[in-house]
C-alpha positions as CSV (number, residue, x, y, z in Angstrom):
1,X,11.1,-8.7,-6.5
2,X,7.4,-8.4,-5.7
3,X,4.3,-8.7,-7.8
4,X,1.5,-6.2,-8.5
5,X,-0.7,-8.6,-6.6
6,X,1.5,-8.3,-3.5
7,X,1.6,-4.5,-4.0
8,X,-2.2,-4.4,-3.9
9,X,-2.3,-6.4,-0.7
10,X,0.3,-4.2,0.8
11,X,-1.8,-1.2,-0.1
12,X,-4.7,-2.8,1.7
13,X,-2.6,-3.2,4.9
14,X,-1.4,0.4,4.6
15,X,-5.0,1.5,4.4
16,X,-5.7,-0.2,7.7
17,X,-2.9,1.9,9.2
18,X,-4.6,5.0,7.9
19,X,-7.9,3.9,9.3
20,X,-6.3,3.3,12.7
21,X,-5.2,7.0,12.7
22,X,-8.7,8.3,12.4
23,X,-10.1,7.9,16.0
24,X,-13.9,8.5,15.5
25,X,-14.2,6.7,12.2
26,X,-17.1,4.2,12.1
27,X,-17.1,3.1,8.5
28,X,-14.3,2.7,6.0
29,X,-14.1,1.4,2.5
30,X,-10.8,0.2,1.0
31,X,-10.8,0.5,-2.8
32,X,-8.7,-2.0,-4.8
33,X,-8.4,-2.3,-8.5
34,X,-7.3,-6.0,-8.3
35,X,-10.1,-8.5,-8.3
36,X,-7.5,-11.2,-7.4
37,X,-6.5,-9.3,-4.3
38,X,-10.1,-8.9,-3.2
39,X,-10.8,-12.6,-3.7
40,X,-7.7,-13.4,-1.7
41,X,-8.9,-11.1,1.2
42,X,-12.3,-12.8,1.0
43,X,-10.7,-16.2,1.5
44,X,-9.8,-17.6,-1.9
45,X,-6.5,-19.5,-1.7
46,X,-3.5,-17.9,-3.4
47,X,-0.1,-19.2,-4.5
48,X,1.7,-16.0,-3.5
49,X,1.1,-13.3,-1.0
50,X,-0.7,-15.5,1.6
51,X,1.4,-13.9,4.3
52,X,0.1,-10.5,3.3
53,X,-3.5,-11.8,3.4
54,X,-2.9,-13.1,6.9
55,X,-1.4,-9.8,8.0
56,X,-4.3,-7.9,6.7
57,X,-6.8,-10.0,8.6
58,X,-4.7,-9.9,11.7
59,X,-4.7,-6.1,11.6
60,X,-8.4,-5.9,10.9
61,X,-9.2,-8.2,13.8
62,X,-6.9,-6.3,16.2
63,X,-8.5,-2.9,15.1
64,X,-12.0,-4.2,15.4
65,X,-11.4,-5.5,18.9
66,X,-10.5,-2.0,20.0
67,X,-13.3,-0.3,17.9
68,X,-16.2,-2.8,17.7
69,X,-18.4,-0.3,15.9
70,X,-16.0,0.1,13.0
71,X,-17.1,-1.4,9.7
72,X,-14.5,-2.0,7.1
73,X,-15.4,-2.9,3.5
74,X,-13.2,-3.9,0.6
75,X,-14.5,-2.9,-2.8
76,X,-13.3,-3.3,-6.3
77,X,-12.9,-0.2,-8.5
78,X,-11.7,0.0,-12.2
79,X,-8.0,0.8,-12.3
80,X,-6.8,4.2,-13.4
81,X,-10.0,5.6,-14.7
82,X,-10.0,9.1,-13.3
83,X,-10.7,8.2,-9.7
84,X,-9.1,10.9,-7.5
85,X,-6.1,9.5,-5.6
86,X,-6.0,6.1,-7.4
87,X,-2.8,6.7,-9.3
88,X,-1.1,8.1,-6.1
89,X,-2.3,5.2,-4.0
90,X,-1.0,2.8,-6.7
91,X,2.4,4.4,-6.7
92,X,2.7,4.3,-2.9
93,X,1.8,0.6,-2.9
94,X,4.5,-0.1,-5.4
95,X,7.1,1.9,-3.5
96,X,6.2,0.0,-0.3
97,X,7.0,-3.4,-1.7
98,X,10.3,-2.4,-3.4
């Protein structure tokens, strides 16, 4: 059983996989609707999901070593308010942690 918080973090890790697949990309923004997940990714301690935060940072560091000009930003967006693709991304993140 996984939490929504863990699903959001897993979605961020999956976003890194998508970013990796776009060779000439120089800027990417990962949109999350969980302020708790964003705070965790920015260094705030968490009770759960710390292994996912560590994996996210490991993947970002690895990617930026290969592509030093790549800028990755994590940004909060309101959940489920007509943002194209938000619902689908949320569903995929939930499936990934089942």
